[in-house]
C-alpha positions in Angstrom: 21.1 -14.1 11.6 22.0 -11.2 13.8 20.0 -10.2 16.6 20.4 -8.1 19.8 20.0 -10.0 23.0 19.3 -9.3 26.5 19.4 -11.9 29.4 18.9 -14.5 26.9 15.9 -12.9 25.1 15.8 -11.0 22.0 15.8 -7.2 23.0 13.0 -4.6 22.2 15.0 -3.2 19.3 16.9 -5.3 16.8 18.4 -5.6 13.5 18.3 -9.2 11.7 18.5 -11.1 8.4 15.9 -13.8 7.9 16.5 -17.1 6.0 14.6 -15.4 2.8 17.5 -12.5 2.8 14.7 -9.9 4.2 16.6 -7.5 6.6 14.8 -5.6 9.3 15.6 -3.0 11.7 13.4 -1.6 14.3 11.2 -2.6 17.4 10.6 -6.1 18.5 8.2 -8.1 20.6 8.8 -12.0 21.0 11.4 -11.9 18.2 8.8 -10.4 15.5 8.8 -6.9 14.1 6.5 -5.0 16.5 6.3 -1.5 16.4 8.3 1.0 14.3 11.1 -0.3 11.7 12.0 -0.8 8.3 12.4 -4.0 6.4 14.1 -4.5 2.9 14.3 -7.2 0.5 12.1 -9.4 -1.8 12.3 -6.5 -4.2 10.7 -3.9 -1.9 11.3 -1.7 1.2 8.8 -0.7 3.7 9.1 1.8 6.6 6.4 2.0 9.2 4.4 0.3 11.6 4.3 -3.6 12.6 2.2 -5.8 14.4 3.2 -9.2 15.2 5.6 -9.4 12.3 3.4 -7.8 9.8 3.0 -4.4 8.1 0.1 -2.9 10.4 -0.6 0.7 10.7 0.7 3.7 8.7 3.6 3.0 6.2 5.4 3.5 3.1 5.9 0.7 0.5 8.1 0.8 -2.2 8.4 -1.9 -5.0 9.8 -2.1 -8.5 6.2 -1.5 -10.1 4.6 0.6 -7.2 4.6 2.6 -4.3 2.0 2.9 -1.7 1.7 5.5 1.5 -1.0 4.7 3.7 -2.9 2.3 6.0 -1.9 -1.5 6.3 -3.7 -4.1 8.1 -2.4 -7.8 8.2 0.5 -7.0 5.8 -2.1 -5.7 3.2 -2.8 -2.2 2.0 -6.2 -1.3 4.0 -7.7 1.9 4.8 -6.8 5.4 3.1 -3.8 5.7 0.9 -2.2 6.8 -2.1 -0.9 4.2 -4.6 1.2 5.1 -7.6 1.5 2.3 -10.3 3.9 1.3 -13.0 2.2 3.6 -15.5 2.7 6.6 -13.2 -0.7 7.0 -12.3 -1.8 7.9 -9.0 -4.9 6.5 -7.1 -6.0 8.3 -3.8 -8.6 6.6 -1.9 -9.7 3.4 0.2 -8.0 0.1 -0.1 -9.1 -3.3 1.1 -6.7 -6.5 1.1 -4.3 -4.6 -0.9 -6.5 -3.6 -3.8 -8.4 -0.3 -4.3 -12.0 -0.8 -2.7 -14.5 2.1 -2.0 -14.2 5.7 -3.1 -11.3 6.8 -4.9 -9.8 9.2 -7.4 -7.4 8.2 -10.1 -5.2 10.8 -12.1 -3.2 9.3 -15.2 0.1 10.6 -16.2 -1.7 12.2 -19.2 -3.9 14.0 -16.7 -6.9 11.9 -17.1 -9.2 12.0 -13.9 -11.4 9.1 -12.8 -13.5 9.7 -9.5 -15.7 7.1 -8.4 -16.3 3.5 -6.5 -13.7 0.7 -6.8 -14.6 -2.8 -6.1 -11.6 -5.7 -5.6 -9.4 -3.1 -7.4 -11.7 -2.5 -10.3 -13.8 0.7 -11.1 -17.4 -0.2 -10.4 -20.3 2.2 -10.5 -21.0 5.5 -11.6 -17.8 7.8 -12.0 -17.0 11.3 -12.9 -14.5 11.2 -15.8 -12.4 13.9 -17.3 -10.2 13.1 -20.2 -7.9 16.1 -18.9 -7.7 18.2 -16.0 -9.3 21.1 -18.2 -12.0 19.0 -19.9 -15.7 19.0 -19.2 -16.5 16.1 -16.8 -18.8 13.2 -18.0 -20.8 10.6 -15.7 -20.1 6.9 -16.8 -21.0 3.6 -15.4 -18.2 0.7 -14.9 -18.7 -2.9 -14.0 -15.7 -4.8 -13.0 -13.1 -2.5 -14.3 -14.9 -2.1 -17.6 -17.1 0.8 -19.1 -20.7 -0.3 -19.3 -22.7 0.5 -22.2 
C-alpha cells in the first residue's frame, strides 16, 4: 500500500492500493477517500465525489455491463442520473439504492421509448409507450416490471 504522509499522518491527497486491489487517487480525510477522486478495480472505474470512503455526490461509474452518470449516496446511485445498460438501453431518471425509482424515460437501442414510473428497479404504474421514435404513443399499465392486463 502506498500513501503519502505528512508529519506521520496520511495527507490530504493520496494515491494508494488497498488489500482488494482497488487503486484510489484523490482527496483523503482520516485515511479514506473524501472529496474528489478516482478509483479503479473490481471490474469498475469511478471518478467523482466521495464521502468517508464511499461514492457520494456527483460521479461517473463505468462497469463491464453498465455505465452511470449522476448522483450517488452511500456508494449507490441515488437521485438524478443516466444509466446505460448492457443492452445499450438508456434510462434518464430518478434512482434510489442503486436502482431506478421514481420518474424516468427508458430508450432501447431499437428506439422504443417508455416514459413513466419505476419502483425498486421495475416499471410500475401508467407508462407512455412508443414502439419507435415516430410511432403513435400508447398508455400501458405496468406492475413490478410486467405489463398488466
